[in-house]
C-alpha positions in Angstrom: -11.4 25.7 -34.4 -13.3 23.0 -32.5 -11.7 19.5 -32.3 -13.6 16.9 -34.2 -14.6 13.9 -32.1 -16.4 10.5 -32.7 -18.4 9.0 -29.9 -18.4 5.2 -29.8 -21.0 3.3 -27.7 -24.3 5.1 -27.7 -25.8 3.8 -24.5 -27.3 5.5 -21.4 -24.1 7.2 -20.2 -23.4 8.6 -23.7 -27.0 10.0 -24.1 -27.2 11.3 -20.5 -23.7 12.8 -20.2 -21.4 12.7 -23.2 -23.6 14.0 -25.9 -25.0 17.0 -24.0 -21.5 17.9 -22.9 -20.1 17.8 -26.4 -23.0 19.6 -28.0 -22.8 22.4 -25.4 -19.0 22.9 -25.8 -17.4 25.3 -28.2 -14.2 23.2 -28.0 -15.7 20.2 -29.7 -17.6 19.2 -32.8 -19.4 15.9 -32.5 -18.6 14.6 -36.0 -19.6 11.0 -35.9 -21.2 8.3 -33.7 -20.6 4.5 -33.7 -23.1 2.0 -32.4 -23.7 -1.6 -33.4 -27.4 -0.6 -33.9 -26.4 2.6 -35.9 -28.3 4.8 -33.4 -26.8 8.2 -32.9 -27.6 11.9 -32.9 -29.7 13.8 -35.4 -27.5 15.6 -37.9 -24.4 13.6 -37.0 -23.0 10.9 -39.2 -23.7 7.4 -37.7 -21.7 4.2 -38.2 -22.3 0.7 -37.1 -18.7 -0.3 -37.5 -15.8 1.4 -35.8 -13.1 0.6 -38.4 -15.4 1.8 -41.1 -15.7 5.1 -39.3 -11.9 5.4 -39.0 -11.5 4.7 -42.7 -14.3 7.1 -43.8 -13.4 10.0 -41.5 -9.7 10.7 -41.4 -10.6 14.2 -40.4 -11.7 13.1 -36.9 -8.9 13.6 -34.5 -10.3 12.2 -31.3 -12.5 9.2 -30.3 -14.4 8.8 -27.0 -15.1 5.2 -26.1 -18.3 4.6 -24.0 -18.9 0.9 -24.5 -18.6 -1.6 -21.6 -15.0 -2.2 -20.6 -14.4 -5.7 -22.0 -14.6 -4.8 -25.7 -13.0 -1.4 -25.3 -9.3 -2.5 -25.7 -9.8 -3.5 -29.4 -11.4 -0.1 -30.2 -8.8 1.9 -28.4 -6.0 -0.1 -30.0 -7.4 0.5 -33.5 -7.8 4.2 -32.9 -4.3 4.7 -31.5 -2.8 2.8 -34.4 -4.7 5.0 -36.8 -3.2 8.1 -35.1 -6.3 9.2 -33.2 -6.4 10.6 -29.6 -8.5 8.4 -27.2 -10.7 9.2 -24.3 -11.8 6.3 -22.1 -15.0 6.2 -20.0 -14.5 4.7 -16.6 -13.3 2.1 -15.9 -10.6 2.6 -18.6 -10.5 -1.1 -19.5 -11.2 -4.6 -18.3 -7.7 -5.2 -16.9 -4.8 -3.1 -15.6 -2.4 -4.8 -18.1 -4.4 -3.7 -21.1 -4.6 -0.2 -19.8 -0.8 -0.1 -19.4 -0.5 -1.5 -22.9 -2.7 1.2 -24.3 -0.7 3.9 -22.6 2.5 2.5 -24.1 0.9 2.4 -27.6 -0.2 6.0 -27.2 3.2 7.2 -26.2 4.8 5.4 -29.1 2.2 6.8 -31.5 2.5 10.3 -30.1 -1.2 10.7 -29.3 -3.1 11.6 -26.1 -5.0 9.1 -24.0 -7.1 9.9 -21.1 -8.5 7.6 -18.4 -11.4 9.6 -17.2 -12.8 9.6 -13.6 -15.9 11.7 -13.7 -16.5 11.8 -10.0 -13.2 13.6 -9.5 -14.8 16.4 -11.3 -17.8 16.7 -8.9 -18.2 20.2 -7.7 -16.7 20.0 -4.2 -13.9 17.4 -4.6 -11.2 20.0 -5.2 -12.1 21.9 -2.1 -12.1 18.7 0.0 -8.7 17.9 -1.3 -7.4 21.4 -0.5 -8.8 21.2 3.0 -7.2 17.9 3.8 -3.7 19.1 2.8 -1.4 19.2 5.9 -3.9 17.5 8.2 -3.5 14.1 10.0 -6.1 11.6 8.9 -7.7 9.6 11.7 -10.5 7.8 9.8 -12.2 7.7 6.4 -15.5 5.8 5.8 -17.0 5.4 2.3 -20.7 4.6 2.2 -21.8 4.1 -1.5 -25.2 2.5 -1.7 -27.6 2.7 -4.6 -30.4 0.8 -6.3 -29.0 -1.0 -9.3 -32.5 -1.4 -10.8 -32.9 2.4 -10.8 -29.5 3.4 -12.0 -28.4 0.5 -14.3 -31.6 -0.9 -15.8 -31.0 -3.7 -18.4 -27.2 -3.5 -18.2 -26.7 -7.2 -18.0 -22.9 -6.8 -18.8 -22.4 -5.5 -15.3 -23.1 -9.0 -13.9 -20.8 -10.8 -16.3 -17.0 -11.4 -15.9 -15.3 -8.0 -16.5 -18.4 -6.0 -15.7 -17.3 -5.2 -12.1 -20.7 -5.5 -10.5 -21.0 -3.0 -7.6 -17.6 -1.7 -8.4 -19.0 0.0 -11.5 -20.3 2.7 -9.3 -18.0 1.9 -6.4 -14.9 2.8 -8.4 -16.3 6.4 -8.5 -15.9 6.5 -4.7 -12.4 5.1 -5.0 -11.5 7.7 -7.7 -12.4 10.5 -5.2 -10.6 8.9 -2.3 -7.4 8.5 -4.4 -7.7 12.1 -5.5 -8.2 13.8 -2.2 -6.0 11.8 0.2 -2.5 13.1 0.6 -1.1 9.6 1.2 -1.6 6.5 -0.9 -3.5 3.6 0.7 -4.0 -0.1 -0.3 -6.5 -2.8 0.2 -6.1 -4.9 3.4 -9.3 -7.0 3.4 -12.1 -7.5 1.0 -15.5 -9.3 1.2 -17.4 -9.8 -2.0 -21.1 -10.6 -1.9 -21.9 -12.4 -5.2 -25.5 -13.4 -6.2 -25.8 -17.1 -7.1 -26.7 -16.3 -10.7 -24.0 -13.6 -11.3 -20.3 -13.5 -11.9 -19.6 -10.1 -10.2 -20.5 -8.8 -6.7 -23.6 -7.0 -5.7 -22.0 -5.6 -2.6 -18.5 -5.3 -1.1 -16.9 -4.5 2.2 -13.3 -3.2 2.1 -10.7 -2.1 4.6 -7.4 -0.3 3.7 -4.0 0.1 5.1 -3.0 3.7 5.6 0.7 4.6 6.0 0.1 6.5 9.3 -2.4 4.1 10.8 -5.7 5.8 10.0 -8.8 3.6 9.8 -10.1 3.5 6.2 -13.0 1.4 5.0 -15.6 1.3 2.3 -19.1 -0.3 2.1 -20.5 -0.6 -1.4 -24.0 -2.0 -2.0 -26.2 -2.2 -5.1 -29.3 -3.4 -3.2 -30.2 -0.1 -1.5 -33.9 0.9 -1.9 -35.3 4.2 -0.8 -32.7 6.8 0.1 -29.4 6.5 -1.8 -26.0 7.2 -0.3 -22.8 8.4 -2.0 -20.9 9.6 1.0 -17.3 9.9 2.2 -16.9 10.8 5.9 -13.5 11.9 7.2 -12.1 12.7 10.7 -8.8 14.5 11.1 -6.7 16.1 13.8 -8.3 19.4 12.8 -11.9 18.4 12.5 -14.3 16.5 10.2 -15.2 16.6 6.6 -18.1 14.9 4.7 -18.5 14.7 1.0 -22.0 13.6 0.0 -24.1 13.2 -3.1 -21.1 11.8 -4.9 -18.9 14.8 -4.2 -21.5 17.5 -5.0 -21.9 18.6 -1.4 -19.3 19.3 1.2 -19.6 19.8 4.9 -16.6 20.8 7.1 -17.1 20.6 10.9 -20.8 20.4 10.3 -21.1 23.5 8.2 -22.1 23.2 4.5 -19.6 24.8 2.2 -20.3 26.8 -1.0 -18.3 26.2 -4.2 -15.3 28.6 -4.8 -16.1 31.0 -7.6 -13.5 29.4 -9.9 -15.2 26.0 -9.6 -18.3 27.5 -11.2 -16.5 28.5 -14.4 -17.5 25.2 -16.0 -20.5 23.4 -14.7 -20.8 19.6 -14.6 -18.5 16.6 -14.4 -18.5 15.7 -18.1 -18.0 19.2 -19.4 -14.9 19.3 -17.2 -13.8 16.0 -18.5 -14.0 17.2 -22.1 -12.2 20.4 -21.2 -9.4 18.3 -19.7 -9.3 16.2 -22.9 -9.1 19.2 -25.1 -6.1 20.4 -23.1 -4.4 17.0 -23.3 -4.9 16.8 -27.1 -3.6 20.3 -27.7 -0.6 19.6 -25.5 -0.1 16.0 -26.9 0.0 14.8 -23.3 -1.4 11.8 -21.4 -3.4 11.2 -18.2 -3.7 7.5 -17.4 -4.0 7.4 -13.6 -5.1 3.9 -12.8 -5.1 4.0 -9.0 -8.8 3.6 -8.6 -8.7 0.5 -10.8 -5.8 -0.9 -8.9 -7.9 -0.9 -5.7 -10.7 -2.8 -7.5 -8.2 -5.4 -8.8 -6.8 -5.8 -5.3 -10.3 -6.2 -3.9 -10.9 -9.1 -6.3 -7.5 -10.6 -5.6 -8.0 -10.5 -1.8 -11.8 -11.0 -1.9 -13.5 -13.5 0.3 -16.5 -14.7 -1.9 -19.8 -14.9 -0.1 -22.7 -16.3 -2.0 -26.0 -14.4 -1.7 -29.5 -14.8 -3.2 -29.9 -14.5 -7.0 -30.3 -11.1 -8.5 -33.6 -10.7 -10.4 -34.1 -7.4 -12.2 
């Protein structure tokens, strides 16, 4: 029998990714939506108040939270206290502390909670991780450059405190890096380029400390017009690897790789996320890996603030 789920926060990412993934899945029944504007999906009960939904629909076992990170804690807390399982769009919260608090609440309540990182489910990430196993890393360079006006139109919350700025997409790169590297790394230096009229960075340059001395860096930029880049280039003692298109394409020693047959069983990042969530709920288990978010927090802690021209959408 499908698991009943409510989707809260019916914005661009919900309409582009969450709703199609849920409708196409035999494991899920999209039973309700929650939006301040009461917009939703045809044939699905819509609410404009989250607590009202919890009260009216005790049959819904799971909630998926897709609103911006700052208000998300209150929604997740209410759901957990009401015995519902919780799925969190990335980043899982506005602070590390509140994410740890949510995990503790979920464990006490005996419900599942899932901090999702959709880029880890990109087609070629698992193969990249497997290839890196047992190899000595020499260097890793992240180049994550996109046009904010194209990909995040009208999302003013990104530029407000807690909105992360360029780290909203940049955390996707960090989620892949923390997934595929055999050894943990941490931020060494951080430059944050902040528009005069914004509270969050429009670009960032990062360097990392690797336990065996490899050179690791990341360049993130929201100002890229024309060609867009979501690339991770790696050099090892046994050759080179490049993940491009956000993890959808893999090249090893200059040769483009094809996906393993098992990777094609479930197409798409968000269908895989929801398959993961179904397994967590049925097993009453938890996945709250916060390592990508820790890098972002460290980048802000160590960040040298550099003022740049105002951002005008």
